N, C-alpha and C positions, 0 to 999 in steps of 0.2 A: 531255533524256532519252537513255541509254545504254543498254549492256550491259556490268557490269563484269566482265573478264576477268582472271584472275588464273593465274600459274603452277601455283597450287595447284588450283583450279577454272578451267581452261579451257573456253571457250566452245565450242560446236560450230561447227566451219567452214559458213559459209553462211549467215549469219542475216541475216533481213531484220527491221529495228525499225521498228512504226509507231506510232503515235499512233490511237487508237480513240475517238471522241465519242459518249459516251451521251445519249441525246435531252434529258437535264438538265444538259446542258454540262463535267460531267465529262470530263477526257480522259486513257483509261488508257495505261497501257504496254504493250504486246503485242509478239512476237514470231513469226517462222515458219520454219521450215527445209525445205528437199526435201533427200530422200535421192538418192543416187547415180544409183539403179536407177528403175525405172519403180516409182511408188508403190502401193501395195496399199489404199490410203485414206488419212485424215488421222485423227490422235490430237492430241484437245485435253486440257490438262491444265489442271484446274482445282483450283489451289491450296488448302491449308487457310488457318485463321487465323494472319496475321501474317507467312506466307512471301513469297518471291519468287523470281522467275524463275530469277534464278544458282543457288539450292539446288538446281534440275531438272537443270543442265547434264548431269548423269552418266546421268539418266534419258532425258534426249533423246537425247544420243547412243548409248543402246541402243536407242532406237525408231529413230532414223534407219538403224541397222544392219538393222533389221527390215525397213526399206524404207516406213516410214512419213514422209507431209508431216507436221510438227509444229507446233503451235500451242501456246504458251504466254501468259501473262498476268497482269499483277497486277489483282487486285480492288480498286476504290476504296478509299482509305483505309491502302494497306499497299504493300511494296515499292516502287518508283518510281513509282506511282500519284500523284497528289495526295492528300495527308491531309487530312483534314475539319476537324480543331480548330487551333487555334495550336500546341498542345502537341503535336509530332509523335510522339511517344512514345506516345499515347493510340490505342487500337486502336477505331474507332469509325463507326458507320453511323446515318443519321438514320433510315432504315425499312428493315425486311426484303424489302421490294419494290424496294427499290434496286437491289439486288445483281442484278434480274432485267434491269435496263436495260443492266448491263455484259455478261450475255450477249448481250441482242438485238442491243448495238452490234457485238459482236467477229462474230456470226453475219451480217449486212449489211453489215461491212465488208472483213471477212477472210476468212471462211469462203466464202461465197456467190461472190466474185470470183475466191479464187486456189485454194482448197483443193478437193483431190479427193473424189469421193466413193468408197466410204461414209465416212461420219463418226463416228469413235468419239469415246468422253470416257472418260480417266482422271482421276478425282476425289478428292480427298483429304479426309476430315474435313468441316468448313465447305463444302469446296468443295463432296461430294458431296451434303451437305442442300442447298446451294442451288440445284444442279443437277436435283436429283430435285423440288423444289419447283416449280422451272421447266417440268419436262417435265410433272408432274401435273398444273399449271395450265392446261398450253397448251388451247387451242381445237382445234388441230388435230393431226396426227401426230408424235412426238418429230422435231426435227431429226437425232438421233443414230440410229444402228444398233442401236447396242449402249452398254453403259456399265458399266466396273470402278470401284468405290467401294471404296479401302481406308478402315478405321476411320472408316465414316461418322458422322457427328453427328445421330444420330436421337434421342439422349439422353445427358445428361452424366452423370458420376459424384460422388459425393461430396455435399458440403455445396450446391453448384450444383444437384443434381438434386433438393434439398428443397422443401418445399412454402414453409418459411420464405424461402429464396431468393427465389422466384418472388414471394412476397408484398412480400419488402423492395424487388426492383426495381421491382413495380408502384406501390408508394408513392414510391418516390424521384423515378420517372418522374412522377407527378403532383404531385410538389412542384418541379417544373422541375429536376432535378440530372440529367439524362440525358448529360451532357459530365464528368459526373465519372469517375476509377478506380472500380471496384469497391470496398467496402470491404475495406482491407488492402492495395489492390494500388497500383503504382508502375510507375517507367520500367524494371526489370529484368526482362529476357527470360529465358525458359528457359536459352537458352545463357549468361547470366550465370552460372549455377551451374556448381559442378565436375561432370563427367562421373559422378562416382561417384554423385551424389545427383540424376540425372535422370531423366526418366520418360519420354523420347521414345525410347530407342533403346540397345540395347545394342552398337553399335558405335562405339567410341572415334574411329576415324578420319574418319567421315561427321559426328560430333556435333561433334568440334573443328574441321572444315572448315567447319561452319556458323558456329561460335564465332567463328573469324577474322574471315570473311567480314564478319560482325556488327561485330566490333570495329576492323577496318580501314576499313570504310565506314558510319559510325554512320547515314548515309539510311535504310541498311535497316532498321534496329532498329523493333521494336514492343514495347510494353511490355504491362502487363496489359491487359484491355478495359474499357469505360468502361460503366457502367450501362446505356445506351444500346444498347450493341452486344449485350449480354447479354439486353436485354429483347427484341431483335430477332431472337436466336437462340432461345429462348422461341418466339416467335411461327412459326418456321419450320419447330420440330420439333412442335408444337402442329397447325400445319396438315397434316405430314405423319402425323398420328396418327389424323388425323379418319378415322370409318368412311367405306369409298368412294373417298379420297382415293390412296392407295397402288395400290389396285385400277384406278386410271386409267392407270399406267403399263404399256402393252403391250410394250414393246421387251424384248428379252432383258437381264436385269442379274445381275453378278457382285458380291456383296460379299465382300472379303477384310478380315478382321477379326483383330484381336490376341487372344492368350491372355493374355499381360501388360498389359492395359492399364487405366491409372490417369486418363485424361481423359472417353473417350464409354464408352457402354454397347455391351459386344460381346453381351449376350444381346437388347440393342434391335434390332441389325442381324441377329441371326437369327430374331427376331420378325417383322419387317418381311419378309424374305424368304419366311417361309410364308405371308404373307399374297398373294403374286404368283405366278402361274403359271408364269412365264418366268425365274424369280430364284431363286439360291442364295447359299449364304453359307460362305465357306472360314474356318476359323479355325485360323490359323498359331500352333502351342504355343511359349510362350517371346519370342515378337514383342512388341515394344511398340507406341506409337501410331504413330510413323513409320514405316511397314513398309518403303516403298520405300528410307528412308535406315538400314535394319537390316543387318546382320552377314551374310556373302556365303551362308550356308546358307539364311537366312530370304528373303533375297531369290531366291536361286534356285529355290526352292518358290513365292514370288509370280511371278516371271516363267514358271514353268511352266504355273500356272494362267491367265495372261494370255494366253500362246501358244495353249491348248486352245481359251480363249473365243473371240479378236480374230485375224482378224475376222469369223468363224464359219462355218457349213457352207453356207450359200447361196453366199457369195464365193468358197470354195474348189470346191466345184461348178462353179461359172462360168468359174473358170481352169483347171480340168482340161478343160472342154468347149472353151477356145478352143484348147488345146495341141495 
């Protein structure tokens, strides 16, 4: 287990690398960083599908500069956490609720003993859906004081959003084909395509940085998802769409959605925010799916929204009272 540090993508100094063992025995790769000054709280980065800790080194550095203690980890089945199938290029999960085990273990083994409160979450796409599902299912109050979700996976776009795709996934699951790539899918990742054809970001520098990392370190590569992963994603999204489930989320939630989104549904994020008393949805015109990996002008808007929302009014008032 390691963190991959390269001149083009340097690891922020002071990283502590740990293995986090979930209740079912899967050992996740996780890391945390302490800021140089007194921490304002902790930010947990919950990455999207097929991502890895190293992809967020720039974001981690920016959070450390804001005086946050930062925790990042690889979900089961991706990054340098254990892959779940012999073909390591397959993005797979056995059950949608297995991701909850990852969060439970992270909270018990990293956050509770080491991370200063308040705890905040910065979650992207699949990570946002998993985190919201985890919070909504919780019997107690959320462990996180506030959540920022970028391009949350609340509904998909294109063929994957169709009833036919759902029915096909269900049929294939019933036939024992959960470990197959989705029809037409294979080992290639989004970063094997030319920048001009990508649907993730308009920023060439950040796109090519991720592409070079995956090319140089093939262990990071994830191709298309399996039928089982897609079925699990449908289960998570369906749970969040049920009446009363979203409303169970009481903490302040800021969703930042992409105006030029091709993978998940921006209208679904806006509709989800309207169901909650303490939620809002900011749509960034021109942004593609990976908002934190976008060009500088879009990232500046994201960070302005983040800074206005986190750590929140209560923390700021308490800080002012102590000064």
